[in-house]
C-alpha positions in Angstrom: 129.5 -126.8 -65.3 126.5 -124.8 -66.9 126.6 -127.6 -69.6 126.1 -130.0 -67.3 123.2 -128.2 -65.4 121.1 -127.3 -68.6 121.5 -131.2 -69.7 120.5 -132.4 -66.3 117.2 -130.6 -66.7 116.5 -131.2 -70.1 118.4 -134.2 -71.1 118.1 -138.0 -69.5 120.8 -140.4 -70.6 119.6 -143.3 -72.4 119.6 -145.2 -76.0 116.9 -145.6 -78.7 114.3 -148.2 -77.7 115.8 -150.4 -80.9 119.1 -151.0 -78.7 121.0 -148.4 -80.8 123.7 -146.6 -79.7 122.3 -143.4 -81.5 120.7 -140.3 -79.7 117.2 -140.6 -79.9 113.7 -139.0 -78.2 111.7 -140.8 -76.1 108.2 -139.9 -74.3 108.5 -137.9 -70.9 105.4 -137.8 -68.4 102.9 -135.3 -69.6 103.8 -136.5 -73.4 106.5 -134.3 -73.9 109.7 -135.5 -75.7 113.4 -135.5 -73.8 116.5 -135.5 -75.7 118.1 -138.3 -74.2 121.8 -137.5 -74.9 124.7 -138.9 -72.2 128.0 -137.0 -71.7 130.9 -139.4 -72.0 132.7 -140.6 -69.1 136.0 -139.5 -68.0 138.5 -142.0 -68.7 139.7 -143.2 -65.8 143.6 -142.0 -64.8 146.1 -144.2 -63.4 147.0 -144.0 -59.5 150.1 -141.7 -60.1 150.3 -139.5 -63.5 153.6 -139.2 -65.4 155.7 -136.3 -63.4 154.9 -132.8 -65.4 157.3 -130.6 -63.4 157.0 -126.7 -63.7 160.1 -124.8 -62.2 160.7 -121.4 -61.0 163.8 -119.9 -60.4 165.4 -116.7 -58.4 168.0 -115.3 -57.9 169.3 -112.4 -55.8 172.8 -111.0 -56.7 174.8 -108.2 -54.8 176.7 -105.5 -57.0 178.2 -102.2 -56.5 175.7 -99.6 -57.0 176.9 -98.3 -59.9 176.9 -101.4 -61.6 173.6 -102.8 -61.2 172.4 -101.5 -64.7 175.0 -102.4 -66.7 175.0 -106.2 -64.9 171.4 -106.2 -65.8 171.9 -105.2 -69.4 174.7 -108.3 -69.6 172.3 -110.5 -68.1 169.3 -109.3 -71.0 172.1 -109.8 -73.9 172.7 -113.1 -73.0 168.9 -114.2 -73.2 169.1 -112.3 -76.5 171.9 -114.4 -77.4 169.8 -117.8 -76.6 167.1 -116.9 -79.7 163.7 -115.7 -78.5 162.2 -119.5 -78.8 164.9 -119.9 -75.9 164.9 -117.5 -73.8 162.5 -113.6 -73.8 162.0 -110.9 -70.6 158.8 -111.2 -69.3 159.7 -108.2 -66.7 162.5 -105.1 -67.1 162.3 -102.7 -63.7 165.6 -100.7 -62.8 165.4 -98.1 -59.9 168.1 -96.0 -58.5 166.3 -95.3 -55.2 167.5 -96.9 -52.4 170.7 -97.8 -54.0 168.8 -99.5 -56.6 167.2 -102.2 -54.3 164.1 -102.4 -56.2 165.9 -103.8 -59.9 164.9 -107.0 -61.4 164.7 -108.8 -64.1 162.1 -111.9 -65.1 163.0 -114.4 -67.6 161.1 -117.2 -69.4 163.3 -119.8 -70.6 162.7 -123.4 -72.0 162.8 -126.2 -69.1 165.8 -127.7 -70.8 168.1 -124.5 -71.1 166.9 -123.5 -67.8 170.1 -124.6 -66.0 172.3 -123.7 -69.0 171.3 -120.3 -68.5 171.6 -119.9 -64.6 175.1 -121.1 -64.9 175.7 -118.5 -67.7 174.0 -115.3 -65.5 175.8 -116.2 -62.4 179.2 -116.3 -64.3 178.5 -112.9 -65.3 177.9 -111.5 -61.9 181.7 -112.7 -60.9 182.5 -110.4 -64.2 181.7 -107.4 -62.2 182.6 -108.4 -59.1 179.2 -108.9 -57.4 177.7 -112.2 -56.4 174.7 -114.5 -55.7 173.2 -114.2 -52.0 170.3 -116.0 -52.7 169.3 -119.0 -54.6 165.5 -120.4 -54.8 164.1 -123.6 -56.6 160.5 -124.0 -56.7 159.1 -127.2 -57.9 155.4 -127.7 -58.3 154.4 -131.3 -60.2 151.2 -130.3 -62.7 150.9 -134.2 -63.8 147.5 -134.8 -62.3 146.2 -131.7 -63.4 147.2 -132.3 -67.0 145.5 -135.7 -66.9 142.6 -134.6 -65.2 142.2 -132.0 -67.5 142.9 -134.4 -70.7 139.7 -136.3 -69.4 137.1 -133.6 -68.9 138.5 -132.1 -72.5 137.8 -135.3 -74.2 134.6 -135.9 -72.2 133.3 -132.1 -73.7 134.4 -133.4 -77.2 132.1 -136.3 -76.8 129.3 -134.4 -75.9 129.9 -132.1 -77.9 130.0 -134.1 -80.7 126.8 -136.0 -79.7 124.8 -133.0 -79.3 126.1 -132.0 -82.8 124.8 -135.2 -84.3 121.3 -134.7 -82.4 121.4 -131.3 -84.3 122.2 -132.7 -87.7 119.6 -135.0 -87.8 116.8 -132.5 -87.2 114.3 -134.5 -85.4 112.0 -133.9 -82.9 110.7 -131.0 -81.3 111.2 -127.5 -82.7 111.7 -127.1 -78.9 113.8 -130.1 -78.4 116.2 -128.9 -81.4 117.2 -125.2 -79.5 117.5 -126.6 -76.2 120.2 -129.2 -78.4 121.5 -125.8 -80.1 121.6 -124.3 -76.4 123.2 -126.9 -74.5 125.9 -127.2 -77.6 126.9 -123.8 -77.8 128.1 -124.3 -73.9 129.5 -127.3 -74.6 131.7 -125.3 -77.1 132.5 -122.9 -74.3 133.5 -125.4 -71.7 135.9 -127.1 -74.6 137.6 -124.1 -75.5 138.2 -123.4 -71.8 139.4 -127.3 -71.3 142.1 -126.6 -73.9 143.3 -123.3 -72.7 143.6 -124.6 -69.2 145.8 -127.1 -70.5 147.3 -125.0 -73.0 149.1 -122.9 -69.9 149.7 -126.5 -67.8 151.6 -127.8 -70.7 153.1 -124.0 -71.0 154.2 -123.8 -67.7 156.2 -127.9 -67.7 158.0 -126.4 -71.1 159.2 -123.2 -70.3 160.7 -122.3 -66.9 160.4 -118.8 -65.4 164.0 -117.1 -64.2 163.1 -113.9 -62.0 166.8 -111.8 -61.1 166.9 -109.3 -58.2 170.0 -106.6 -57.6 170.7 -105.2 -54.9 174.5 -103.3 -53.6 175.6 -103.8 -50.5 174.8 -103.1 -47.4 176.5 -99.5 -46.5 178.1 -99.0 -49.4 178.1 -95.5 -51.1 177.8 -94.5 -54.1 180.6 -92.1 -56.4 181.9 -88.8 -55.2 179.2 -87.4 -57.7 176.3 -89.0 -56.5 177.5 -88.2 -53.1 177.1 -84.4 -54.0 174.2 -84.6 -56.4 171.7 -84.1 -54.0 173.7 -81.5 -52.2 173.2 -79.4 -55.1 169.3 -80.7 -55.6 168.2 -79.7 -52.6 170.0 -75.7 -53.0 167.7 -74.5 -55.0 164.8 -75.9 -52.1 166.8 -74.4 -49.4 167.2 -71.5 -50.7 163.8 -70.8 -51.3 162.7 -71.9 -47.6 165.1 -69.7 -46.2 163.6 -66.2 -48.1 160.2 -67.2 -47.7 161.3 -67.6 -44.2 162.5 -64.2 -44.0 159.8 -63.0 -45.9 157.4 -64.1 -43.2 159.2 -62.6 -40.6 159.4 -59.1 -42.1 155.6 -59.0 -42.7 155.4 -60.1 -39.0 157.8 -57.7 -37.5 157.2 -54.6 -39.6 153.7 -54.0 -38.0 155.2 -54.0 -34.5 158.4 -52.3 -35.1 155.9 -49.6 -36.0 153.8 -49.7 -33.1 156.4 -50.1 -30.7 159.7 -48.5 -32.0 158.0 -45.1 -32.8 156.8 -44.1 -29.2 160.0 -45.6 -27.8 162.0 -43.6 -30.3 159.7 -40.7 -28.8 160.0 -41.5 -25.2 163.9 -41.8 -25.9 164.3 -38.3 -27.8 162.3 -36.7 -24.8 164.6 -38.1 -22.3 167.6 -37.3 -24.1 165.9 -33.3 -24.1 165.0 -33.1 -20.3 168.8 -34.4 -19.4 170.0 -31.8 -21.6 168.0 -29.3 -20.0 168.9 -30.2 -16.6 172.4 -30.1 -17.5 172.2 -26.7 -19.0 173.6 -24.1 -16.2 170.9 -21.5 -15.5 171.5 -17.7 -17.0 173.6 -15.6 -15.3 175.5 -18.1 -13.3 179.0 -17.4 -12.3 181.2 -19.9 -14.3 183.7 -21.4 -12.3 
């Protein structure tokens, strides 16, 4: 860590010449004083740390598409009935796309009540005509991490106490005191970081995460209105596209109709006139 690197450069382990166990200043090479502080060694842990299990549960439910939202609301109500100290919602997502395949609910439940909550959630699904299609339980033993973090926390606390004692005595050069204050600030930062990590590990053991996902049976169609609604929604789009195609055709066809149609019309009328003239009998010819 940064504090250890700084202390390794500035400080050497030792004690006062009188054999006392308190912090002291000793002469280093070149006459400069060196701050003698040693970080307390971490307490040795046993071969096996006490089991500290963090559980994560997942459930996948299959229910009619028009009942997904209602089932999710029922599950949320069960969580609220248990009380916020026991259960609270971490995530809620409801999707109408693809028959609600993306609907999901995440819960955080105290570890001692997680099994009972899972049973209640499953029973709520049975009451809607749905069923459970997948169950998953994941367990992670955090005992070793917790013990190691506690030991590191104690070591950092001891180091911070020693540095604070040096600062309070105000013995030695100004340079040594400044170095002690900088090392103390970094030790405090490492101490707070270790405290936060330990709190997170303990929370993961104390509370279990339950993730619920919802899906409709494959091939199941929605209600009559759900089936017709997309067609009505598309009607305006289809009508607009048809009118747009007609306008495009008109713009393209009218000029060619004028260019080709007028000469053809003139030629056709001229041809009819010639034919009429040829069919007309000559003047003075006897009629039959």
